[in-house]
PDB file of the backbone (N, CA, C, O) and the ligand in Angstrom, with CONECT records:
HET     ZN  A 101       1
ATOM      1  N   UNK A   1     223.902 131.279-124.749  1.00  0.00           N
ATOM      2  CA  UNK A   1     222.430 130.693-124.386  1.00  0.00           C
ATOM      3  C   UNK A   1     221.704 132.029-124.053  1.00  0.00           C
ATOM      4  O   UNK A   1     222.190 132.942-123.385  1.00  0.00           O
ATOM      5  N   UNK A   2     220.445 132.007-124.630  1.00  0.00           N
ATOM      6  CA  UNK A   2     219.438 133.032-124.390  1.00  0.00           C
ATOM      7  C   UNK A   2     218.661 132.824-123.158  1.00  0.00           C
ATOM      8  O   UNK A   2     218.177 131.733-122.855  1.00  0.00           O
ATOM      9  N   UNK A   3     218.547 133.941-122.423  1.00  0.00           N
ATOM     10  CA  UNK A   3     217.871 133.672-121.047  1.00  0.00           C
ATOM     11  C   UNK A   3     216.119 133.466-121.512  1.00  0.00           C
ATOM     12  O   UNK A   3     215.568 134.118-122.399  1.00  0.00           O
ATOM     13  N   UNK A   4     215.556 132.550-120.782  1.00  0.00           N
ATOM     14  CA  UNK A   4     214.117 132.103-121.127  1.00  0.00           C
ATOM     15  C   UNK A   4     213.347 133.206-120.793  1.00  0.00           C
ATOM     16  O   UNK A   4     213.671 133.979-119.891  1.00  0.00           O
ATOM     17  N   UNK A   5     212.355 133.324-121.460  1.00  0.00           N
ATOM     18  CA  UNK A   5     211.067 134.064-120.780  1.00  0.00           C
ATOM     19  C   UNK A   5     210.201 133.641-120.048  1.00  0.00           C
ATOM     20  O   UNK A   5     210.152 132.414-119.966  1.00  0.00           O
ATOM     21  N   UNK A   6     209.451 134.239-119.447  1.00  0.00           N
ATOM     22  CA  UNK A   6     208.561 134.091-118.206  1.00  0.00           C
ATOM     23  C   UNK A   6     207.805 132.766-118.828  1.00  0.00           C
ATOM     24  O   UNK A   6     207.631 131.882-117.989  1.00  0.00           O
ATOM     25  N   UNK A   7     207.365 132.500-120.049  1.00  0.00           N
ATOM     26  CA  UNK A   7     206.656 131.565-120.450  1.00  0.00           C
ATOM     27  C   UNK A   7     207.311 130.422-120.637  1.00  0.00           C
ATOM     28  O   UNK A   7     206.676 129.369-120.568  1.00  0.00           O
ATOM     29  N   UNK A   8     208.651 130.415-120.899  1.00  0.00           N
ATOM     30  CA  UNK A   8     209.336 129.197-121.412  1.00  0.00           C
ATOM     31  C   UNK A   8     209.813 128.233-120.239  1.00  0.00           C
ATOM     32  O   UNK A   8     210.309 128.699-119.213  1.00  0.00           O
ATOM     33  N   UNK A   9     209.661 127.031-120.413  1.00  0.00           N
ATOM     34  CA  UNK A   9     210.327 125.982-119.592  1.00  0.00           C
ATOM     35  C   UNK A   9     211.996 126.045-119.448  1.00  0.00           C
ATOM     36  O   UNK A   9     212.697 126.116-120.457  1.00  0.00           O
ATOM     37  N   UNK A  10     212.417 126.022-118.450  1.00  0.00           N
ATOM     38  CA  UNK A  10     213.926 125.730-118.481  1.00  0.00           C
ATOM     39  C   UNK A  10     214.150 124.184-118.664  1.00  0.00           C
ATOM     40  O   UNK A  10     213.228 123.370-118.608  1.00  0.00           O
ATOM     41  N   UNK A  11     215.480 123.857-118.889  1.00  0.00           N
ATOM     42  CA  UNK A  11     215.759 122.851-118.873  1.00  0.00           C
ATOM     43  C   UNK A  11     215.496 121.646-117.576  1.00  0.00           C
ATOM     44  O   UNK A  11     215.076 120.492-117.650  1.00  0.00           O
ATOM     45  N   UNK A  12     215.919 122.436-116.449  1.00  0.00           N
ATOM     46  CA  UNK A  12     215.377 121.954-115.100  1.00  0.00           C
ATOM     47  C   UNK A  12     214.106 121.676-115.118  1.00  0.00           C
ATOM     48  O   UNK A  12     213.826 120.525-114.784  1.00  0.00           O
ATOM     49  N   UNK A  13     213.123 122.467-115.442  1.00  0.00           N
ATOM     50  CA  UNK A  13     211.642 122.454-115.487  1.00  0.00           C
ATOM     51  C   UNK A  13     211.301 121.417-116.163  1.00  0.00           C
ATOM     52  O   UNK A  13     210.540 120.579-115.679  1.00  0.00           O
ATOM     53  N   UNK A  14     211.955 121.278-117.742  1.00  0.00           N
ATOM     54  CA  UNK A  14     211.426 120.215-118.361  1.00  0.00           C
ATOM     55  C   UNK A  14     211.622 118.767-117.838  1.00  0.00           C
ATOM     56  O   UNK A  14     210.749 117.901-117.900  1.00  0.00           O
ATOM     57  N   UNK A  15     212.935 118.590-117.286  1.00  0.00           N
ATOM     58  CA  UNK A  15     213.307 117.255-116.853  1.00  0.00           C
ATOM     59  C   UNK A  15     212.269 116.888-115.700  1.00  0.00           C
ATOM     60  O   UNK A  15     211.921 115.715-115.565  1.00  0.00           O
ATOM     61  N   UNK A  16     211.738 117.966-114.808  1.00  0.00           N
ATOM     62  CA  UNK A  16     210.772 117.568-113.908  1.00  0.00           C
ATOM     63  C   UNK A  16     209.469 117.164-114.159  1.00  0.00           C
ATOM     64  O   UNK A  16     208.750 116.628-113.315  1.00  0.00           O
ATOM     65  N   UNK A  17     209.160 117.404-115.268  1.00  0.00           N
ATOM     66  CA  UNK A  17     208.033 117.207-115.879  1.00  0.00           C
ATOM     67  C   UNK A  17     207.868 115.985-117.115  1.00  0.00           C
ATOM     68  O   UNK A  17     206.821 115.583-117.623  1.00  0.00           O
ATOM     69  N   UNK A  18     208.943 115.658-117.332  1.00  0.00           N
ATOM     70  CA  UNK A  18     208.987 114.630-118.461  1.00  0.00           C
ATOM     71  C   UNK A  18     208.301 113.432-118.245  1.00  0.00           C
ATOM     72  O   UNK A  18     207.933 112.790-119.229  1.00  0.00           O
ATOM     73  N   UNK A  19     208.110 113.097-117.310  1.00  0.00           N
ATOM     74  CA  UNK A  19     207.180 111.870-116.882  1.00  0.00           C
ATOM     75  C   UNK A  19     205.740 112.166-117.235  1.00  0.00           C
ATOM     76  O   UNK A  19     205.021 111.404-117.881  1.00  0.00           O
ATOM     77  N   UNK A  20     205.453 113.114-116.845  1.00  0.00           N
ATOM     78  CA  UNK A  20     204.024 113.567-117.016  1.00  0.00           C
ATOM     79  C   UNK A  20     203.737 113.714-118.747  1.00  0.00           C
ATOM     80  O   UNK A  20     202.687 113.310-119.246  1.00  0.00           O
ATOM     81  N   UNK A  21     204.675 114.258-119.435  1.00  0.00           N
ATOM     82  CA  UNK A  21     204.659 114.419-120.682  1.00  0.00           C
ATOM     83  C   UNK A  21     204.725 112.952-121.401  1.00  0.00           C
ATOM     84  O   UNK A  21     204.102 112.773-122.448  1.00  0.00           O
ATOM     85  N   UNK A  22     205.380 112.072-120.899  1.00  0.00           N
ATOM     86  CA  UNK A  22     205.611 110.556-121.514  1.00  0.00           C
ATOM     87  C   UNK A  22     204.150 109.857-121.369  1.00  0.00           C
ATOM     88  O   UNK A  22     203.703 109.028-122.161  1.00  0.00           O
ATOM     89  N   UNK A  23     203.516 110.327-120.256  1.00  0.00           N
ATOM     90  CA  UNK A  23     202.492 109.604-119.544  1.00  0.00           C
ATOM     91  C   UNK A  23     201.115 110.211-120.173  1.00  0.00           C
ATOM     92  O   UNK A  23     199.985 109.763-119.980  1.00  0.00           O
ATOM     93  N   UNK A  24     201.453 111.265-120.920  1.00  0.00           N
ATOM     94  CA  UNK A  24     200.279 112.172-121.202  1.00  0.00           C
ATOM     95  C   UNK A  24     199.389 112.543-120.368  1.00  0.00           C
ATOM     96  O   UNK A  24     198.175 112.555-120.573  1.00  0.00           O
ATOM     97  N   UNK A  25     200.062 112.923-119.201  1.00  0.00           N
ATOM     98  CA  UNK A  25     199.406 113.484-117.820  1.00  0.00           C
ATOM     99  C   UNK A  25     199.586 115.064-117.842  1.00  0.00           C
ATOM    100  O   UNK A  25     199.696 115.689-116.787  1.00  0.00           O
ATOM    101  N   UNK A  26     199.615 115.752-119.226  1.00  0.00           N
ATOM    102  CA  UNK A  26     200.057 117.142-119.018  1.00  0.00           C
ATOM    103  C   UNK A  26     198.922 117.944-119.748  1.00  0.00           C
ATOM    104  O   UNK A  26     198.375 117.449-120.734  1.00  0.00           O
ATOM    105  N   UNK A  27     198.578 119.138-119.285  1.00  0.00           N
ATOM    106  CA  UNK A  27     197.650 120.026-119.927  1.00  0.00           C
ATOM    107  C   UNK A  27     197.938 120.283-121.198  1.00  0.00           C
ATOM    108  O   UNK A  27     199.044 119.879-121.555  1.00  0.00           O
ATOM    109  N   UNK A  28     197.184 120.919-122.124  1.00  0.00           N
ATOM    110  CA  UNK A  28     197.494 121.263-123.460  1.00  0.00           C
ATOM    111  C   UNK A  28     198.589 122.320-123.455  1.00  0.00           C
ATOM    112  O   UNK A  28     199.563 122.371-124.206  1.00  0.00           O
ATOM    113  N   UNK A  29     198.250 123.175-122.453  1.00  0.00           N
ATOM    114  CA  UNK A  29     199.249 124.465-122.288  1.00  0.00           C
ATOM    115  C   UNK A  29     200.535 123.930-122.173  1.00  0.00           C
ATOM    116  O   UNK A  29     201.418 124.022-123.025  1.00  0.00           O
ATOM    117  N   UNK A  30     200.634 123.211-120.790  1.00  0.00           N
ATOM    118  CA  UNK A  30     201.927 122.749-120.375  1.00  0.00           C
ATOM    119  C   UNK A  30     202.481 121.951-121.577  1.00  0.00           C
ATOM    120  O   UNK A  30     203.597 122.338-121.925  1.00  0.00           O
ATOM    121  N   UNK A  31     202.020 121.037-122.217  1.00  0.00           N
ATOM    122  CA  UNK A  31     202.644 120.209-123.303  1.00  0.00           C
ATOM    123  C   UNK A  31     203.021 121.275-124.566  1.00  0.00           C
ATOM    124  O   UNK A  31     204.099 121.127-125.140  1.00  0.00           O
ATOM    125  N   UNK A  32     202.229 122.197-124.916  1.00  0.00           N
ATOM    126  CA  UNK A  32     202.639 123.204-125.908  1.00  0.00           C
ATOM    127  C   UNK A  32     204.162 123.852-125.554  1.00  0.00           C
ATOM    128  O   UNK A  32     205.070 124.021-126.369  1.00  0.00           O
ATOM    129  N   UNK A  33     204.184 124.146-124.197  1.00  0.00           N
ATOM    130  CA  UNK A  33     205.698 124.769-123.640  1.00  0.00           C
ATOM    131  C   UNK A  33     206.544 123.630-123.643  1.00  0.00           C
ATOM    132  O   UNK A  33     207.732 123.870-123.858  1.00  0.00           O
ATOM    133  N   UNK A  34     206.200 122.383-123.443  1.00  0.00           N
ATOM    134  CA  UNK A  34     207.211 121.326-123.424  1.00  0.00           C
ATOM    135  C   UNK A  34     207.711 121.273-124.778  1.00  0.00           C
ATOM    136  O   UNK A  34     208.919 121.290-125.016  1.00  0.00           O
ATOM    137  N   UNK A  35     206.713 121.202-125.782  1.00  0.00           N
ATOM    138  CA  UNK A  35     207.032 120.966-127.224  1.00  0.00           C
ATOM    139  C   UNK A  35     207.832 121.989-127.716  1.00  0.00           C
ATOM    140  O   UNK A  35     208.697 121.785-128.567  1.00  0.00           O
ATOM    141  N   UNK A  36     207.536 123.361-127.107  1.00  0.00           N
ATOM    142  CA  UNK A  36     208.475 124.202-127.962  1.00  0.00           C
ATOM    143  C   UNK A  36     209.603 124.262-127.190  1.00  0.00           C
ATOM    144  O   UNK A  36     210.488 124.923-127.734  1.00  0.00           O
ATOM    145  N   UNK A  37     209.891 123.818-126.132  1.00  0.00           N
ATOM    146  CA  UNK A  37     211.327 124.040-125.589  1.00  0.00           C
ATOM    147  C   UNK A  37     212.166 122.843-126.439  1.00  0.00           C
ATOM    148  O   UNK A  37     213.287 122.945-126.938  1.00  0.00           O
ATOM    149  N   UNK A  38     211.325 121.759-126.440  1.00  0.00           N
ATOM    150  CA  UNK A  38     212.079 120.632-127.306  1.00  0.00           C
ATOM    151  C   UNK A  38     212.650 120.952-128.404  1.00  0.00           C
ATOM    152  O   UNK A  38     213.735 120.548-128.821  1.00  0.00           O
ATOM    153  N   UNK A  39     211.693 121.917-129.042  1.00  0.00           N
ATOM    154  CA  UNK A  39     211.932 122.528-130.562  1.00  0.00           C
ATOM    155  C   UNK A  39     213.263 123.193-130.615  1.00  0.00           C
ATOM    156  O   UNK A  39     214.033 123.213-131.575  1.00  0.00           O
ATOM    157  N   UNK A  40     213.426 123.763-129.378  1.00  0.00           N
ATOM    158  CA  UNK A  40     214.617 124.910-129.410  1.00  0.00           C
ATOM    159  C   UNK A  40     215.788 124.396-128.741  1.00  0.00           C
ATOM    160  O   UNK A  40     216.811 125.064-128.887  1.00  0.00           O
ATOM    161  N   UNK A  41     215.864 123.219-127.952  1.00  0.00           N
ATOM    162  CA  UNK A  41     216.934 122.951-127.023  1.00  0.00           C
ATOM    163  C   UNK A  41     217.390 121.333-127.704  1.00  0.00           C
ATOM    164  O   UNK A  41     216.655 120.351-127.796  1.00  0.00           O
ATOM    165  N   UNK A  42     218.477 121.427-128.018  1.00  0.00           N
ATOM    166  CA  UNK A  42     219.159 120.078-128.550  1.00  0.00           C
ATOM    167  C   UNK A  42     219.379 119.048-127.472  1.00  0.00           C
ATOM    168  O   UNK A  42     219.196 117.832-127.541  1.00  0.00           O
ATOM    169  N   UNK A  43     219.823 119.798-126.431  1.00  0.00           N
ATOM    170  CA  UNK A  43     220.065 118.922-125.118  1.00  0.00           C
ATOM    171  C   UNK A  43     218.858 118.265-124.705  1.00  0.00           C
ATOM    172  O   UNK A  43     218.984 117.047-124.584  1.00  0.00           O
ATOM    173  N   UNK A  44     217.708 118.745-124.453  1.00  0.00           N
ATOM    174  CA  UNK A  44     216.483 118.280-124.056  1.00  0.00           C
ATOM    175  C   UNK A  44     215.974 117.248-125.123  1.00  0.00           C
ATOM    176  O   UNK A  44     215.453 116.173-124.825  1.00  0.00           O
ATOM    177  N   UNK A  45     216.164 117.651-126.267  1.00  0.00           N
ATOM    178  CA  UNK A  45     215.749 116.671-127.270  1.00  0.00           C
ATOM    179  C   UNK A  45     216.569 115.397-127.281  1.00  0.00           C
ATOM    180  O   UNK A  45     216.033 114.342-127.621  1.00  0.00           O
ATOM    181  N   UNK A  46     217.892 115.448-126.912  1.00  0.00           N
ATOM    182  CA  UNK A  46     218.486 114.141-126.721  1.00  0.00           C
ATOM    183  C   UNK A  46     218.035 113.410-125.387  1.00  0.00           C
ATOM    184  O   UNK A  46     218.001 112.182-125.308  1.00  0.00           O
ATOM    185  N   UNK A  47     217.724 114.174-124.444  1.00  0.00           N
ATOM    186  CA  UNK A  47     217.229 113.573-123.402  1.00  0.00           C
ATOM    187  C   UNK A  47     216.066 112.844-123.604  1.00  0.00           C
ATOM    188  O   UNK A  47     215.903 111.729-123.108  1.00  0.00           O
ATOM    189  N   UNK A  48     215.108 113.500-124.421  1.00  0.00           N
ATOM    190  CA  UNK A  48     213.789 112.727-124.733  1.00  0.00           C
ATOM    191  C   UNK A  48     213.872 111.602-125.328  1.00  0.00           C
ATOM    192  O   UNK A  48     213.049 110.732-125.040  1.00  0.00           O
ATOM    193  N   UNK A  49     215.009 111.320-126.421  1.00  0.00           N
ATOM    194  CA  UNK A  49     215.112 110.357-127.352  1.00  0.00           C
ATOM    195  C   UNK A  49     215.750 109.316-126.501  1.00  0.00           C
ATOM    196  O   UNK A  49     215.553 108.141-126.812  1.00  0.00           O
ATOM    197  N   UNK A  50     216.570 109.624-125.355  1.00  0.00           N
ATOM    198  CA  UNK A  50     217.033 108.518-124.464  1.00  0.00           C
ATOM    199  C   UNK A  50     215.954 108.046-123.788  1.00  0.00           C
ATOM    200  O   UNK A  50     215.760 106.830-123.791  1.00  0.00           O
ATOM    201  N   UNK A  51     215.196 108.790-123.193  1.00  0.00           N
ATOM    202  CA  UNK A  51     213.801 108.546-122.530  1.00  0.00           C
ATOM    203  C   UNK A  51     213.252 107.423-123.253  1.00  0.00           C
ATOM    204  O   UNK A  51     213.308 106.250-122.886  1.00  0.00           O
ATOM    205  N   UNK A  52     212.768 107.822-124.207  1.00  0.00           N
ATOM    206  CA  UNK A  52     211.803 107.101-125.158  1.00  0.00           C
ATOM    207  C   UNK A  52     212.471 105.714-125.386  1.00  0.00           C
ATOM    208  O   UNK A  52     211.715 104.744-125.326  1.00  0.00           O
ATOM    209  N   UNK A  53     213.903 105.473-125.660  1.00  0.00           N
ATOM    210  CA  UNK A  53     214.535 104.373-125.837  1.00  0.00           C
ATOM    211  C   UNK A  53     214.708 103.552-124.563  1.00  0.00           C
ATOM    212  O   UNK A  53     214.897 102.337-124.627  1.00  0.00           O
ATOM    213  N   UNK A  54     214.641 104.249-123.341  1.00  0.00           N
ATOM    214  CA  UNK A  54     214.678 103.391-122.012  1.00  0.00           C
ATOM    215  C   UNK A  54     213.239 102.586-122.043  1.00  0.00           C
ATOM    216  O   UNK A  54     213.023 101.381-121.913  1.00  0.00           O
ATOM    217  N   UNK A  55     212.415 103.582-122.244  1.00  0.00           N
ATOM    218  CA  UNK A  55     210.958 102.976-121.888  1.00  0.00           C
ATOM    219  C   UNK A  55     210.603 101.922-122.969  1.00  0.00           C
ATOM    220  O   UNK A  55     209.808 101.023-122.696  1.00  0.00           O
ATOM    221  N   UNK A  56     211.123 102.008-124.069  1.00  0.00           N
ATOM    222  CA  UNK A  56     210.916 100.876-125.243  1.00  0.00           C
ATOM    223  C   UNK A  56     211.536  99.646-124.594  1.00  0.00           C
ATOM    224  O   UNK A  56     210.834  98.640-124.488  1.00  0.00           O
ATOM    225  N   UNK A  57     212.981  99.637-124.085  1.00  0.00           N
ATOM    226  CA  UNK A  57     213.667  98.644-123.559  1.00  0.00           C
ATOM    227  C   UNK A  57     212.928  98.130-122.541  1.00  0.00           C
ATOM    228  O   UNK A  57     212.704  96.927-122.678  1.00  0.00           O
ATOM    229  N   UNK A  58     212.469  98.637-121.558  1.00  0.00           N
ATOM    230  CA  UNK A  58     212.052  98.251-120.213  1.00  0.00           C
ATOM    231  C   UNK A  58     210.406  97.900-120.246  1.00  0.00           C
ATOM    232  O   UNK A  58     209.824  97.134-119.478  1.00  0.00           O
ATOM    233  N   UNK A  59     209.817  98.680-121.358  1.00  0.00           N
ATOM    234  CA  UNK A  59     208.351  98.341-121.308  1.00  0.00           C
ATOM    235  C   UNK A  59     207.690  99.309-120.473  1.00  0.00           C
ATOM    236  O   UNK A  59     206.936 100.135-120.986  1.00  0.00           O
ATOM    237  N   UNK A  60     207.924  99.282-119.096  1.00  0.00           N
ATOM    238  CA  UNK A  60     207.399 100.357-118.460  1.00  0.00           C
ATOM    239  C   UNK A  60     208.297 100.558-117.271  1.00  0.00           C
ATOM    240  O   UNK A  60     208.969  99.703-116.693  1.00  0.00           O
ATOM    241  N   UNK A  61     208.200 101.716-117.035  1.00  0.00           N
ATOM    242  CA  UNK A  61     209.343 102.161-116.009  1.00  0.00           C
ATOM    243  C   UNK A  61     208.485 102.466-114.395  1.00  0.00           C
ATOM    244  O   UNK A  61     207.319 102.858-114.357  1.00  0.00           O
ATOM    245  N   UNK A  62     209.143 102.255-113.419  1.00  0.00           N
ATOM    246  CA  UNK A  62     208.446 102.630-112.300  1.00  0.00           C
ATOM    247  C   UNK A  62     208.807 103.967-111.999  1.00  0.00           C
ATOM    248  O   UNK A  62     209.563 104.484-112.821  1.00  0.00           O
ATOM    249  N   UNK A  63     208.410 104.763-110.890  1.00  0.00           N
ATOM    250  CA  UNK A  63     208.811 106.038-110.881  1.00  0.00           C
ATOM    251  C   UNK A  63     210.355 106.214-110.515  1.00  0.00           C
ATOM    252  O   UNK A  63     211.143 107.030-110.993  1.00  0.00           O
ATOM    253  N   UNK A  64     210.569 105.299-109.602  1.00  0.00           N
ATOM    254  CA  UNK A  64     212.076 105.356-109.251  1.00  0.00           C
ATOM    255  C   UNK A  64     212.898 105.179-110.407  1.00  0.00           C
ATOM    256  O   UNK A  64     213.959 105.799-110.469  1.00  0.00           O
ATOM    257  N   UNK A  65     212.544 104.405-111.345  1.00  0.00           N
ATOM    258  CA  UNK A  65     213.495 104.034-112.445  1.00  0.00           C
ATOM    259  C   UNK A  65     213.603 105.418-113.436  1.00  0.00           C
ATOM    260  O   UNK A  65     214.657 105.809-113.938  1.00  0.00           O
ATOM    261  N   UNK A  66     212.366 106.024-113.591  1.00  0.00           N
ATOM    262  CA  UNK A  66     212.434 107.182-114.372  1.00  0.00           C
ATOM    263  C   UNK A  66     213.240 108.154-113.702  1.00  0.00           C
ATOM    264  O   UNK A  66     214.003 108.907-114.307  1.00  0.00           O
ATOM    265  N   UNK A  67     213.070 108.149-112.367  1.00  0.00           N
ATOM    266  CA  UNK A  67     213.899 109.537-111.698  1.00  0.00           C
ATOM    267  C   UNK A  67     215.321 109.146-111.997  1.00  0.00           C
ATOM    268  O   UNK A  67     216.072 110.014-112.443  1.00  0.00           O
ATOM    269  N   UNK A  68     215.764 107.924-111.794  1.00  0.00           N
ATOM    270  CA  UNK A  68     217.075 107.837-112.022  1.00  0.00           C
ATOM    271  C   UNK A  68     217.659 107.995-113.333  1.00  0.00           C
ATOM    272  O   UNK A  68     218.805 108.400-113.530  1.00  0.00           O
ATOM    273  N   UNK A  69     216.772 107.636-114.285  1.00  0.00           N
ATOM    274  CA  UNK A  69     217.008 107.701-115.661  1.00  0.00           C
ATOM    275  C   UNK A  69     217.095 109.251-116.167  1.00  0.00           C
ATOM    276  O   UNK A  69     217.780 109.654-117.107  1.00  0.00           O
ATOM    277  N   UNK A  70     216.313 109.960-115.397  1.00  0.00           N
ATOM    278  CA  UNK A  70     216.098 111.473-115.701  1.00  0.00           C
ATOM    279  C   UNK A  70     217.730 112.150-115.181  1.00  0.00           C
ATOM    280  O   UNK A  70     218.413 113.018-115.724  1.00  0.00           O
ATOM    281  N   UNK A  71     217.941 111.461-114.101  1.00  0.00           N
ATOM    282  CA  UNK A  71     219.214 112.122-113.541  1.00  0.00           C
ATOM    283  C   UNK A  71     220.402 111.876-114.303  1.00  0.00           C
ATOM    284  O   UNK A  71     221.236 112.729-114.604  1.00  0.00           O
ATOM    285  N   UNK A  72     220.433 110.513-114.631  1.00  0.00           N
ATOM    286  CA  UNK A  72     221.556 110.114-115.430  1.00  0.00           C
ATOM    287  C   UNK A  72     221.467 110.908-116.924  1.00  0.00           C
ATOM    288  O   UNK A  72     222.452 111.566-117.257  1.00  0.00           O
ATOM    289  N   UNK A  73     220.591 110.867-117.597  1.00  0.00           N
ATOM    290  CA  UNK A  73     220.520 111.564-118.885  1.00  0.00           C
ATOM    291  C   UNK A  73     220.810 112.945-118.784  1.00  0.00           C
ATOM    292  O   UNK A  73     221.568 113.408-119.636  1.00  0.00           O
ATOM    293  N   UNK A  74     220.343 113.716-117.884  1.00  0.00           N
ATOM    294  CA  UNK A  74     220.595 115.301-117.618  1.00  0.00           C
ATOM    295  C   UNK A  74     222.161 115.307-117.454  1.00  0.00           C
ATOM    296  O   UNK A  74     222.870 115.979-118.203  1.00  0.00           O
ATOM    297  N   UNK A  75     222.683 114.502-116.406  1.00  0.00           N
ATOM    298  CA  UNK A  75     224.231 114.606-116.211  1.00  0.00           C
ATOM    299  C   UNK A  75     224.914 114.363-117.432  1.00  0.00           C
ATOM    300  O   UNK A  75     225.934 114.994-117.712  1.00  0.00           O
ATOM    301  N   UNK A  76     224.498 113.616-118.077  1.00  0.00           N
ATOM    302  CA  UNK A  76     225.211 112.996-119.264  1.00  0.00           C
ATOM    303  C   UNK A  76     225.270 114.246-120.427  1.00  0.00           C
ATOM    304  O   UNK A  76     226.285 114.574-121.042  1.00  0.00           O
ATOM    305  N   UNK A  77     224.110 114.769-120.546  1.00  0.00           N
ATOM    306  CA  UNK A  77     223.795 115.713-121.546  1.00  0.00           C
ATOM    307  C   UNK A  77     224.700 117.129-121.100  1.00  0.00           C
ATOM    308  O   UNK A  77     225.504 117.592-121.909  1.00  0.00           O
ATOM    309  N   UNK A  78     224.526 117.682-119.936  1.00  0.00           N
ATOM    310  CA  UNK A  78     225.255 118.767-119.287  1.00  0.00           C
ATOM    311  C   UNK A  78     226.516 118.607-119.298  1.00  0.00           C
ATOM    312  O   UNK A  78     227.195 119.607-119.532  1.00  0.00           O
ATOM    313  N   UNK A  79     227.264 117.183-119.024  1.00  0.00           N
ATOM    314  CA  UNK A  79     228.577 117.170-119.056  1.00  0.00           C
ATOM    315  C   UNK A  79     229.195 117.186-120.336  1.00  0.00           C
ATOM    316  O   UNK A  79     230.334 117.638-120.455  1.00  0.00           O
ATOM    317  N   UNK A  80     228.521 116.713-121.365  1.00  0.00           N
ATOM    318  CA  UNK A  80     228.844 116.929-122.698  1.00  0.00           C
ATOM    319  C   UNK A  80     229.120 118.291-123.035  1.00  0.00           C
ATOM    320  O   UNK A  80     230.252 118.650-123.359  1.00  0.00           O
ATOM    321  N   UNK A  81     227.941 119.227-122.965  1.00  0.00           N
ATOM    322  CA  UNK A  81     228.241 120.321-123.135  1.00  0.00           C
ATOM    323  C   UNK A  81     229.281 121.259-122.548  1.00  0.00           C
ATOM    324  O   UNK A  81     229.807 122.172-123.185  1.00  0.00           O
ATOM    325  N   UNK A  82     229.573 120.913-121.087  1.00  0.00           N
ATOM    326  CA  UNK A  82     230.745 121.572-120.532  1.00  0.00           C
ATOM    327  C   UNK A  82     231.948 121.201-121.020  1.00  0.00           C
ATOM    328  O   UNK A  82     232.913 121.964-121.062  1.00  0.00           O
ATOM    329  N   UNK A  83     231.955 119.952-121.433  1.00  0.00           N
ATOM    330  CA  UNK A  83     233.523 119.662-121.866  1.00  0.00           C
ATOM    331  C   UNK A  83     233.516 119.874-123.391  1.00  0.00           C
ATOM    332  O   UNK A  83     234.432 119.288-123.969  1.00  0.00           O
ATOM    333  N   UNK A  84     232.766 120.515-124.086  1.00  0.00           N
ATOM    334  CA  UNK A  84     233.000 120.678-125.376  1.00  0.00           C
ATOM    335  C   UNK A  84     233.492 122.192-125.505  1.00  0.00           C
ATOM    336  O   UNK A  84     232.846 123.197-125.206  1.00  0.00           O
ATOM    337  N   UNK A  85     234.838 122.115-126.041  1.00  0.00           N
ATOM    338  CA  UNK A  85     235.510 123.495-125.965  1.00  0.00           C
ATOM    339  C   UNK A  85     234.867 124.402-126.960  1.00  0.00           C
ATOM    340  O   UNK A  85     235.148 125.601-126.974  1.00  0.00           O
ATOM    341  N   UNK A  86     234.026 123.881-127.781  1.00  0.00           N
ATOM    342  CA  UNK A  86     233.681 124.995-128.787  1.00  0.00           C
ATOM    343  C   UNK A  86     232.543 125.716-128.510  1.00  0.00           C
ATOM    344  O   UNK A  86     232.111 126.637-129.203  1.00  0.00           O
ATOM    345  N   UNK A  87     231.937 125.188-127.240  1.00  0.00           N
ATOM    346  CA  UNK A  87     230.536 125.836-126.727  1.00  0.00           C
ATOM    347  C   UNK A  87     231.005 126.393-125.495  1.00  0.00           C
ATOM    348  O   UNK A  87     230.126 126.848-124.763  1.00  0.00           O
ATOM    349  N   UNK A  88     232.197 126.462-125.096  1.00  0.00           N
ATOM    350  CA  UNK A  88     232.430 126.911-123.752  1.00  0.00           C
ATOM    351  C   UNK A  88     233.823 127.675-123.531  1.00  0.00           C
ATOM    352  O   UNK A  88     234.901 127.105-123.362  1.00  0.00           O
ATOM    353  N   UNK A  89     233.596 129.207-123.565  1.00  0.00           N
ATOM    354  CA  UNK A  89     234.963 129.728-123.565  1.00  0.00           C
ATOM    355  C   UNK A  89     235.034 130.408-122.054  1.00  0.00           C
ATOM    356  O   UNK A  89     235.961 131.176-121.798  1.00  0.00           O
ATOM    357  N   UNK A  90     234.086 130.120-121.122  1.00  0.00           N
ATOM    358  CA  UNK A  90     234.010 130.924-119.914  1.00  0.00           C
ATOM    359  C   UNK A  90     235.227 130.736-119.028  1.00  0.00           C
ATOM    360  O   UNK A  90     235.689 131.633-118.323  1.00  0.00           O
ATOM    361  N   UNK A  91     235.680 129.586-119.109  1.00  0.00           N
ATOM    362  CA  UNK A  91     236.771 129.242-118.108  1.00  0.00           C
ATOM    363  C   UNK A  91     238.139 129.579-118.653  1.00  0.00           C
ATOM    364  O   UNK A  91     239.115 129.231-117.989  1.00  0.00           O
ATOM    365  N   UNK A  92     238.343 130.350-120.021  1.00  0.00           N
ATOM    366  CA  UNK A  92     239.566 130.437-120.369  1.00  0.00           C
ATOM    367  C   UNK A  92     240.376 131.582-119.608  1.00  0.00           C
ATOM    368  O   UNK A  92     239.854 132.696-119.569  1.00  0.00           O
ATOM    369  N   UNK A  93     241.416 131.418-119.098  1.00  0.00           N
ATOM    370  CA  UNK A  93     242.111 132.236-118.094  1.00  0.00           C
ATOM    371  C   UNK A  93     242.407 133.593-118.963  1.00  0.00           C
ATOM    372  O   UNK A  93     242.614 134.579-118.255  1.00  0.00           O
ATOM    373  N   UNK A  94     242.457 133.792-120.256  1.00  0.00           N
ATOM    374  CA  UNK A  94     242.938 134.955-121.057  1.00  0.00           C
ATOM    375  C   UNK A  94     241.548 135.876-121.004  1.00  0.00           C
ATOM    376  O   UNK A  94     241.510 136.970-121.567  1.00  0.00           O
TER     377      UNK A  94
HETATM  378 ZN    ZN A 101     216.623 122.167-122.606  1.00  0.00          ZN2+
END
């Protein structure tokens, strides 16, 4: 994983502002950073698509529902990365 530059969103930051993005409550500059991160990060792209699906299904999310959906989606994505042996050799005892 490449360390993010000062100007880049981290995955954690992205998930915190995801509701602003979905609601269109984001400045042009923040939106550009958000979209750039999405373009480079498969995990967050997956989270976004789950998010959009959730919104389509429920129509409109309350803030509590969004928060829970965020947490759940991010947990799933990160667990998948961690459990994928092809992308994780850090715990190898050798
Ligand atoms: Zn990300």
